[in-house]
C-alpha positions as CSV (number, residue, x, y, z in Angstrom):
1,M,8.3,23.3,12.6
2,I,4.8,23.7,14.3
3,G,2.6,20.8,13.9
4,P,-0.1,18.7,15.8
5,E,2.9,17.7,18.4
6,Q,3.7,20.6,19.3
7,L,0.3,21.9,19.3
8,A,-0.8,19.3,21.6
9,T,2.2,19.8,23.9
10,A,1.2,23.4,24.2
11,V,-2.5,22.8,24.8
12,A,-1.5,20.0,27.5
13,K,0.0,22.6,29.5
14,A,-2.6,24.9,29.1
15,L,-5.1,22.2,30.5
16,A,-2.7,21.7,33.7
17,D,-2.1,25.4,33.9
18,A,-6.0,26.4,34.1
19,G,-6.8,23.1,36.4
20,L,-8.4,21.3,33.9
21,P,-8.5,17.2,33.7
22,E,-5.7,15.7,32.0
23,R,-6.4,15.1,28.2
24,T,-4.2,14.4,24.8
25,P,-5.7,16.7,22.5
26,T,-6.4,15.5,18.7
27,F,-5.9,17.7,15.9
28,E,-7.4,17.9,12.6
29,R,-7.1,20.3,9.6
30,P,-10.2,21.7,8.7
31,K,-11.6,21.1,5.6
32,N,-12.7,24.9,5.4
33,R,-9.3,27.5,5.3
34,D,-11.1,29.9,6.8
35,H,-10.9,27.7,10.5
36,G,-7.7,28.0,10.2
37,D,-4.6,25.7,9.5
38,W,-5.3,23.0,12.4
39,S,-8.1,22.6,15.1
40,T,-9.1,20.5,18.1
41,N,-12.2,19.5,19.7
42,V,-10.4,19.0,23.6
43,A,-13.2,21.7,25.4
44,L,-15.8,19.5,23.8
45,T,-14.7,16.4,25.7
46,L,-13.9,18.2,28.8
47,A,-17.1,20.1,29.0
48,K,-19.2,17.1,30.5
49,P,-16.3,16.3,33.2
50,V,-15.8,19.7,34.2
51,G,-19.8,20.4,34.2
52,R,-19.2,23.7,32.0
53,P,-20.4,24.7,28.6
54,P,-17.6,23.4,26.0
55,R,-17.3,27.2,24.6
56,E,-16.8,28.7,28.4
57,V,-14.1,25.8,28.7
58,A,-12.6,26.4,25.3
59,Q,-12.1,30.1,26.4
60,T,-10.4,28.8,29.4
61,I,-8.0,27.1,27.6
62,V,-7.1,29.9,24.9
63,D,-6.8,32.6,27.6
64,T,-4.1,30.0,29.6
65,L,-2.6,29.3,26.3
66,G,-0.6,32.3,25.7
67,D,1.5,32.9,23.2
68,V,2.5,29.6,21.1
69,E,5.6,30.2,19.1
70,G,4.5,29.2,15.3
71,V,1.1,30.2,15.4
72,D,-0.3,33.7,14.4
73,G,-3.6,33.2,15.9
74,V,-6.2,31.1,17.8
75,E,-9.7,31.2,17.6
76,I,-12.8,29.4,19.0
77,A,-15.5,28.1,16.8
78,G,-18.9,26.5,16.4
79,P,-20.1,24.8,19.6
80,G,-16.4,24.8,20.6
81,F,-13.6,24.1,18.6
82,I,-10.1,25.8,18.9
83,N,-8.8,26.4,16.0
84,F,-5.0,27.5,15.1
85,R,-4.0,29.6,12.7
86,L,0.3,28.9,11.6
87,A,2.6,31.9,11.2
88,Q,3.7,32.9,8.2
89,D,7.3,31.9,9.3
90,A,6.0,28.6,10.0
91,F,5.3,27.9,6.1
92,G,8.9,28.7,5.5
93,A,9.8,26.3,7.9
94,I,7.7,23.3,6.4
95,V,9.8,24.2,3.1
96,R,13.2,24.3,4.8
97,A,12.1,21.0,6.9
98,V,11.1,19.2,3.5
99,V,14.4,20.3,0.9
100,E,16.5,19.2,4.4
101,A,14.8,15.9,4.4
102,G,15.0,14.8,0.8
103,E,13.4,12.2,-0.9
104,D,14.3,9.8,1.4
105,G,13.5,10.9,4.7
106,W,10.3,13.5,4.2
107,G,6.8,11.9,5.0
108,R,8.7,8.9,7.1
109,S,8.6,8.3,10.8
110,T,9.5,5.7,13.3
111,S,6.4,4.6,14.7
112,G,6.6,1.2,13.2
113,T,10.5,0.8,14.7
114,G,11.0,-2.7,16.4
115,R,8.0,-4.4,14.5
116,S,8.0,-6.8,12.0
117,A,5.2,-7.7,9.5
118,N,4.9,-10.6,6.6
119,I,2.8,-9.9,4.2
120,E,1.7,-12.4,1.4
121,F,0.1,-11.6,-1.6
122,V,-0.7,-12.8,-4.8
123,S,0.4,-16.1,-4.1
124,A,-1.7,-17.2,-7.7
125,N,-1.2,-21.1,-8.5
126,P,1.6,-21.6,-10.6
127,T,-0.3,-23.0,-13.3
128,G,-0.6,-20.3,-15.4
129,P,0.4,-16.6,-16.0
130,L,-0.4,-13.6,-13.8
131,H,-3.6,-12.1,-15.4
132,V,-4.7,-8.5,-14.6
133,G,-6.9,-9.7,-11.4
134,H,-3.9,-10.6,-9.9
135,G,-2.0,-7.2,-11.1
136,R,-4.2,-5.6,-8.5
137,W,-2.8,-8.0,-5.5
138,V,0.7,-7.8,-6.9
139,A,0.9,-3.5,-6.8
140,M,-1.2,-3.3,-3.2
141,G,0.9,-5.8,-1.7
142,D,3.9,-4.1,-2.6
143,A,2.7,-0.5,-1.9
144,L,1.7,-1.7,1.6
145,A,4.8,-3.2,2.4
146,N,6.3,0.1,1.2
147,V,4.0,2.2,3.5
148,L,4.9,-0.1,6.3
149,E,8.3,0.4,5.8
150,A,8.0,4.3,5.8
151,T,6.8,4.1,9.5
152,G,9.8,2.1,10.4
153,W,8.2,-1.5,10.0
154,S,10.7,-4.2,8.9
155,V,8.7,-6.1,6.3
156,T,9.0,-9.2,4.5
157,R,7.6,-10.0,1.3
158,E,6.1,-13.3,0.6
159,Y,4.5,-15.5,-1.6
160,Y,3.0,-18.9,-1.1
161,L,3.6,-21.5,-4.1
162,N,0.6,-23.9,-4.0
163,D,3.4,-26.2,-5.4
164,A,1.3,-29.5,-4.3
165,G,-2.3,-31.1,-5.0
166,N,-4.2,-32.0,-8.0
167,Q,-3.8,-28.8,-10.3
168,I,-0.1,-29.7,-10.2
169,T,-0.5,-32.9,-11.3
170,L,-2.9,-31.6,-14.0
171,L,-0.6,-29.2,-15.3
172,G,2.5,-31.8,-15.7
173,A,0.2,-33.5,-17.4
174,S,-1.3,-31.1,-19.6
175,V,2.5,-29.8,-20.7
176,A,3.5,-33.5,-21.1
177,A,0.2,-34.0,-23.6
178,R,2.0,-30.7,-25.6
179,M,5.1,-32.4,-25.6
180,R,3.9,-35.5,-27.2
181,G,1.9,-33.2,-29.7
182,E,-1.5,-34.7,-27.8
183,E,-4.5,-32.6,-26.8
184,V,-4.6,-31.5,-23.4
185,P,-6.6,-33.6,-20.6
186,E,-10.1,-32.0,-21.0
187,D,-9.9,-30.5,-17.5
188,G,-6.3,-29.6,-18.0
189,Y,-4.7,-26.0,-18.9
190,R,-4.9,-24.6,-21.9
191,G,-3.3,-21.8,-23.9
192,A,0.1,-20.6,-25.6
193,Y,1.9,-20.7,-22.3
194,I,1.3,-24.5,-22.2
195,T,3.2,-24.9,-25.3
196,E,5.9,-22.7,-24.7
197,I,6.9,-24.9,-21.4
198,A,6.7,-28.1,-23.5
199,D,8.6,-26.4,-26.2
200,Q,11.2,-25.6,-23.7
201,L,11.4,-28.8,-21.7
202,T,11.9,-30.9,-25.1
203,A,14.5,-28.6,-25.8
204,A,16.1,-29.6,-22.7
205,G,15.8,-33.5,-23.4
206,V,13.1,-33.8,-20.7
207,D,11.3,-37.1,-21.6
208,P,7.6,-36.8,-21.4
209,A,7.2,-39.8,-19.9
210,D,8.7,-38.9,-16.4
211,T,5.6,-37.5,-14.7
212,A,7.8,-36.2,-11.7
213,D,9.8,-34.3,-13.8
214,V,7.8,-32.8,-16.1
215,V,5.7,-31.7,-13.0
216,A,8.8,-30.4,-11.0
217,K,10.3,-28.6,-14.4
218,S,6.8,-27.3,-15.3
219,V,6.2,-25.5,-12.4
220,A,9.6,-24.4,-11.8
221,A,8.9,-22.4,-15.3
222,M,5.9,-20.9,-14.3
223,T,7.3,-19.8,-11.2
224,D,10.1,-18.2,-13.4
225,Q,7.8,-16.6,-15.3
226,I,5.7,-15.4,-12.2
227,R,8.5,-14.0,-10.7
228,A,9.9,-12.2,-14.0
229,T,6.4,-10.9,-14.5
230,M,6.7,-9.3,-10.5
231,E,9.9,-7.6,-11.4
232,S,9.3,-6.3,-14.4
233,I,6.9,-3.9,-12.7
234,G,9.8,-3.5,-9.7
235,I,8.5,-6.2,-7.2
236,H,10.7,-8.3,-5.4
237,I,9.4,-11.2,-3.5
238,D,11.7,-12.1,-0.3
239,V,10.3,-15.5,0.4
240,W,9.1,-17.8,-2.1
241,F,7.2,-20.2,0.2
242,S,6.6,-23.9,-1.1
243,E,3.4,-25.6,0.3
244,K,5.4,-29.1,-1.0
245,T,8.0,-28.6,1.9
246,L,5.1,-28.6,4.5
247,H,4.4,-32.0,3.3
248,A,8.1,-33.3,3.1
249,D,9.4,-31.8,5.8
250,G,6.4,-33.4,8.2
251,A,5.1,-29.9,9.3
252,I,1.8,-30.6,8.8
253,D,2.0,-33.6,10.8
254,E,3.4,-31.9,13.8
255,T,1.0,-29.0,13.4
256,I,-1.8,-31.5,13.7
257,G,0.0,-33.3,16.8
258,S,0.1,-30.2,18.4
259,L,-3.1,-29.2,17.8
260,R,-4.2,-32.5,19.4
261,E,-2.4,-32.3,22.5
262,R,-4.0,-28.8,23.1
263,G,-7.7,-30.7,22.4
264,H,-8.3,-28.9,19.1
265,A,-8.4,-31.7,16.9
266,Y,-10.1,-34.8,16.9
267,D,-11.4,-38.0,15.1
268,A,-14.9,-38.1,13.7
269,D,-16.0,-40.4,10.5
270,G,-12.7,-41.9,9.7
271,A,-11.2,-38.2,9.4
272,V,-9.2,-35.8,11.1
273,W,-11.2,-32.2,12.3
274,L,-10.3,-29.1,13.6
275,R,-12.9,-27.8,16.3
276,T,-12.7,-24.3,14.4
277,S,-16.1,-23.7,15.4
278,A,-14.9,-23.0,19.0
279,F,-12.8,-20.0,17.9
280,G,-15.6,-18.1,15.6
281,D,-15.7,-20.2,12.1
282,D,-18.9,-21.5,11.1
283,K,-18.1,-24.7,11.2
284,D,-15.4,-27.7,12.0
285,R,-12.9,-27.9,9.3
286,V,-11.3,-31.0,7.8
287,L,-7.3,-31.6,8.5
288,V,-7.0,-34.9,6.6
289,K,-9.6,-37.0,5.1
290,A,-10.9,-40.6,5.8
291,D,-8.4,-41.6,3.1
292,G,-5.5,-40.2,4.8
293,T,-5.3,-37.3,2.1
294,K,-4.6,-33.7,3.9
295,T,-6.7,-31.4,2.8
296,Y,-5.0,-27.6,1.6
297,F,-6.8,-26.4,5.1
298,A,-4.2,-28.8,6.7
299,A,-1.5,-26.9,4.6
300,D,-2.8,-23.8,5.8
301,T,-2.5,-24.0,9.2
302,A,0.7,-25.6,9.1
303,Y,1.7,-22.4,7.0
304,L,0.2,-20.2,9.6
305,A,1.9,-21.9,12.7
306,D,5.6,-21.8,10.4
307,K,4.6,-17.7,9.9
308,V,4.5,-17.1,13.6
309,S,7.6,-19.2,14.4
310,R,9.5,-16.8,12.4
311,G,8.7,-14.1,15.1
312,F,6.8,-11.6,12.9
313,D,4.3,-9.1,14.8
314,L,2.1,-8.8,11.9
315,A,1.1,-11.7,9.3
316,I,-0.8,-9.7,6.8
317,Y,-3.0,-12.0,4.1
318,L,-4.1,-10.3,1.1
319,L,-6.5,-12.4,-0.7
320,G,-9.1,-12.0,-3.6
321,A,-12.6,-11.2,-3.4
322,D,-13.5,-15.4,-4.2
323,H,-11.2,-16.2,-0.8
324,H,-13.9,-14.4,1.6
325,G,-14.4,-17.7,3.0
326,Y,-10.8,-17.8,4.5
327,V,-11.1,-14.9,6.8
328,G,-12.6,-16.5,9.5
329,R,-11.1,-19.8,9.0
330,L,-7.9,-18.1,9.1
331,H,-8.8,-16.2,12.4
332,A,-10.1,-19.7,13.7
333,I,-6.6,-21.1,12.7
334,A,-4.6,-18.3,15.0
335,R,-6.7,-18.8,17.6
336,A,-6.6,-22.5,17.8
337,E,-2.9,-22.1,17.5
338,G,-2.9,-19.7,20.3
339,I,-1.6,-16.5,18.2
340,P,-3.4,-13.2,20.0
341,D,-5.8,-11.7,18.1
342,G,-4.4,-8.5,16.2
343,V,-1.4,-10.8,14.8
344,V,-3.3,-11.9,11.4
345,E,-4.8,-9.6,9.4
346,V,-6.8,-10.5,6.2
347,I,-7.3,-8.3,3.5
348,I,-9.9,-9.2,0.9
349,G,-9.7,-7.1,-2.8
350,Q,-12.0,-6.7,-5.2
351,L,-12.2,-7.6,-8.5
352,V,-10.9,-5.5,-11.7
353,N,-12.6,-4.8,-15.2
354,L,-10.1,-4.6,-17.8
355,L,-12.3,-2.2,-20.3
356,R,-10.9,-0.2,-23.5
357,D,-13.1,2.7,-24.1
358,G,-15.4,1.8,-21.8
359,E,-16.1,-1.8,-23.4
360,P,-14.7,-5.3,-21.6
361,V,-11.7,-6.7,-22.5
362,R,-11.2,-10.4,-21.9
363,M,-9.1,-12.4,-24.4
364,G,-5.8,-12.4,-24.0
365,K,-3.1,-13.8,-26.6
366,R,-1.3,-16.0,-24.6
367,S,-3.6,-17.5,-22.3
368,G,-6.6,-17.7,-24.5
369,N,-9.0,-16.5,-22.2
370,F,-8.0,-13.9,-20.1
371,V,-5.4,-10.9,-20.2
372,T,-2.1,-11.6,-18.7
373,L,-0.4,-9.0,-16.8
374,D,2.7,-8.9,-19.1
375,E,-0.1,-8.1,-22.2
376,L,-1.1,-5.2,-20.0
377,V,2.4,-3.9,-18.8
378,E,3.7,-4.1,-22.8
379,E,0.5,-1.8,-23.9
380,V,0.4,0.8,-20.6
381,G,3.6,0.5,-18.9
382,A,4.9,-0.6,-15.5
383,D,4.4,2.7,-13.8
384,A,1.1,3.3,-15.1
385,T,-0.2,0.1,-14.7
386,R,0.9,0.1,-11.4
387,Y,-0.5,3.4,-10.2
388,T,-3.8,2.6,-11.8
389,F,-4.0,-0.3,-9.6
390,L,-3.0,1.8,-6.7
391,R,-5.6,4.6,-7.1
392,S,-8.9,2.9,-5.3
393,S,-9.3,1.0,-2.2
394,M,-8.9,-2.8,-2.3
395,D,-12.7,-3.0,-1.3
396,T,-14.2,-1.6,-4.3
397,P,-14.3,-3.3,-7.5
398,Q,-11.9,-1.2,-9.8
399,D,-12.5,-0.2,-13.8
400,F,-9.4,-0.2,-14.9
401,D,-9.5,1.4,-18.9
402,I,-6.9,1.3,-21.1
403,A,-7.5,4.3,-23.4
404,R,-8.1,6.6,-20.3
405,V,-4.6,5.2,-18.5
406,V,-2.9,5.7,-22.0
407,S,-4.4,9.2,-22.9
408,E,-2.6,12.6,-22.4
409,D,-5.2,14.4,-20.9
410,K,-5.7,16.2,-17.1
411,A,-8.5,13.8,-16.7
412,N,-5.9,10.8,-16.7
413,P,-4.3,11.0,-13.0
414,V,-1.1,9.1,-13.9
415,H,-0.5,12.1,-16.6
416,Y,-1.5,14.8,-14.6
417,I,0.9,13.7,-11.9
418,N,3.7,13.1,-14.5
419,Y,2.9,16.6,-15.9
420,S,3.6,17.9,-12.7
421,Y,6.9,16.6,-11.8
422,A,7.8,17.4,-15.8
423,R,6.8,21.1,-15.0
424,I,8.7,21.2,-12.0
425,A,11.7,19.7,-13.7
426,G,11.4,22.1,-16.2
427,I,11.7,25.1,-13.9
428,G,15.2,23.8,-12.5
429,R,16.2,23.7,-16.4
430,K,14.9,27.0,-17.0
431,A,17.0,28.6,-13.9
432,A,20.5,26.8,-15.4
433,E,19.7,28.1,-18.7
434,V,19.2,32.0,-17.8
435,G,22.1,31.5,-15.0
436,F,19.5,32.3,-11.8
437,D,20.5,31.1,-8.9
438,A,18.5,30.2,-6.0
439,G,21.3,29.8,-3.2
440,A,21.0,28.0,-0.1
441,V,17.3,27.4,1.3
442,E,18.7,28.5,4.7
443,E,19.1,31.5,3.2
444,A,16.1,32.1,1.0
445,D,13.6,34.4,2.6
446,L,10.7,32.2,2.3
447,T,8.1,34.8,4.2
448,L,7.8,35.9,0.9
449,L,5.8,32.7,0.4
450,D,2.2,34.6,1.0
451,H,0.1,34.2,-2.1
452,D,-2.9,32.1,-1.2
453,T,-1.7,29.2,-3.8
454,E,1.6,29.1,-2.5
455,Q,0.1,28.6,1.3
456,E,-2.6,26.2,-0.1
457,L,0.7,24.2,-1.7
458,I,2.7,24.0,1.4
459,R,-0.3,23.1,3.4
460,R,-0.7,20.0,1.1
461,I,3.0,19.0,1.2
462,D,3.3,19.3,5.1
463,A,0.5,16.9,5.1
464,F,2.7,14.1,3.9
465,G,3.6,12.4,7.0
466,E,0.5,12.3,8.7
467,T,-0.7,10.6,5.2
468,V,1.4,8.0,5.2
469,E,0.5,7.5,8.6
470,R,-2.8,6.9,8.3
471,A,-2.0,4.8,5.1
472,A,0.0,2.8,7.2
473,A,-2.3,2.3,9.8
474,D,-5.7,1.8,7.8
475,R,-3.5,-1.0,5.6
476,A,-4.4,1.8,2.5
477,P,-2.0,2.7,-0.1
478,H,-4.5,4.4,-2.3
479,R,-4.6,7.2,0.3
480,V,-0.9,7.7,-0.9
481,A,-1.8,7.8,-4.6
482,R,-4.7,10.5,-4.3
483,Y,-2.7,12.4,-1.9
484,A,0.3,12.8,-4.8
485,E,-3.0,13.9,-7.1
486,D,-4.1,16.7,-4.5
487,V,-0.1,18.0,-4.3
488,A,0.0,17.9,-8.5
489,D,-3.9,19.8,-8.2
490,A,-2.1,22.5,-5.9
491,F,1.0,22.6,-7.6
492,H,-0.6,23.1,-11.1
493,R,-2.9,26.2,-9.6
494,F,0.2,27.9,-8.0
495,Y,1.7,27.5,-11.4
496,T,-0.8,29.1,-13.1
497,E,-1.0,32.2,-10.8
498,C,2.7,33.0,-9.5
499,Q,5.9,33.2,-12.0
500,V,8.4,31.5,-10.3
501,I,11.9,32.4,-12.1
502,D,12.1,36.1,-12.3
503,T,15.6,37.7,-12.7
504,D,14.0,40.9,-11.9
505,A,12.6,39.7,-8.4
506,P,15.6,37.6,-7.4
507,E,14.3,37.0,-3.9
508,L,10.6,36.1,-4.4
509,S,12.1,33.5,-7.2
510,A,14.5,31.5,-4.7
511,A,11.7,31.5,-2.4
512,R,9.6,29.8,-5.2
513,F,12.3,27.9,-6.3
514,W,12.6,26.0,-3.2
515,L,8.6,25.6,-2.8
516,C,9.0,23.8,-6.0
517,E,12.1,22.0,-5.2
518,A,9.5,21.0,-1.7
519,A,6.9,20.1,-4.2
520,R,9.1,17.7,-6.3
521,I,10.3,15.8,-3.3
522,T,7.0,15.4,-1.9
523,V,5.8,14.0,-5.5
524,A,8.9,11.8,-5.7
525,A,8.6,10.5,-2.4
526,A,5.0,9.6,-2.8
527,L,5.5,8.0,-6.0
528,G,8.3,6.2,-4.9
529,I,6.3,4.4,-1.9
530,L,3.8,3.5,-4.8
531,G,6.6,1.9,-6.5
532,V,6.4,4.7,-9.6
533,T,9.1,6.3,-11.2
534,P,8.2,9.7,-11.6
535,R,9.0,11.6,-15.5
536,E,11.2,14.6,-15.6
537,R,10.0,15.1,-19.3
538,M,6.5,14.8,-21.2
């Protein structure tokens, strides 16, 4: 199958044969298909070093290039771009490659093999159920892990449980109050879920006066609920890391001691400080208050040290927009601890606006003042919830309109993609009904796929691997979602103009059948990375 790597090899050889400087050519798909299937600007990059016009350099490369297997034509365009047009049999090779790779292999690579990543996402305090805003981090964190895994990375999904501190004390006090039939403290937690936990603990015989037991069991109940919510939309967390263990195991003291030894922690005003201003932060941060209380920042410092000690090549933090101030602090911690730049990445996600027919939805049944993720999933379904959250880049605010997500029209991307997949599945059922046998893909005459819509669909299919690579490199799973929509769009146009099963044209029908199968595999593989199950019937 001809692609950028093969073309780059051919062009690099032509450069050497022509006596031009060594270069590793890069290739892009021209936006205008009249300009071919692949294009390189290598001649433009060489023009200045060799002191010749770029078009003249391009002509030298083309003249030296000769015939390239799988390429039907090479043209010079504009100021010196070299455009390549694939031969007809190259399109068939793409279809065969997809079918042979299958859903588990197509689009995957080994570029990240041997590297490990830790992705910590959501990490909402275990003081209440996950809400709609958390849902975006839930979906994005898991999809990012899937994208990295698709390129060979070994990924650990992690949840940091903030199970220490004042908010946990307030959770216990709120539950204990409900267990006694009293109002919760003024600054406590409210909502039906607090009463549910209180009833659960009462039924288990827990004494509301046993503060430590109430706190521990309340945190456990909330953690179980959070875990169940995540698993209801197909997300399994590998490591549930307890902040409390950092205090109990002495990890915070050990980290502070290590920082002191390196001269980065110091005493001032009765407190212990970390000299983060020396590492890019806007000011130094307190690790231990004057009263001896360790700060959240101290726990964050020990937590990062623990992550890196586990041998990860990459530690990704996925945080909400309200944590923007943490970016500089986390990088400062990493530098103070001697962690190389590039190991710690912080991705900030923007907020979600929940709407119904364009109107804001703010109130939920269980929490009182927000809509829980469980409530959203119950109404629109797990797959639609995940896919909708994943359509937009994390760095932009998102409007999640319930009415649109559940609608069954072409304007709804969830429906549009599922409709394309269901159409392909229907083609398979029709073939069985009429007794049509497409034979083996190796035997099909795929050179018959010369219709414009067929070739455009194949081009879209062929872009899957590079889309996944780019999504992984940019930490942008939304690229896979938008790509799936592009493939669905190309398939619908092909389906409109080309009859697939025609018993009077068995060879063409077989070729189109396998093209449909390649499209099905591609859509399924893309949705699989997103954690969405395609629908075979609508």
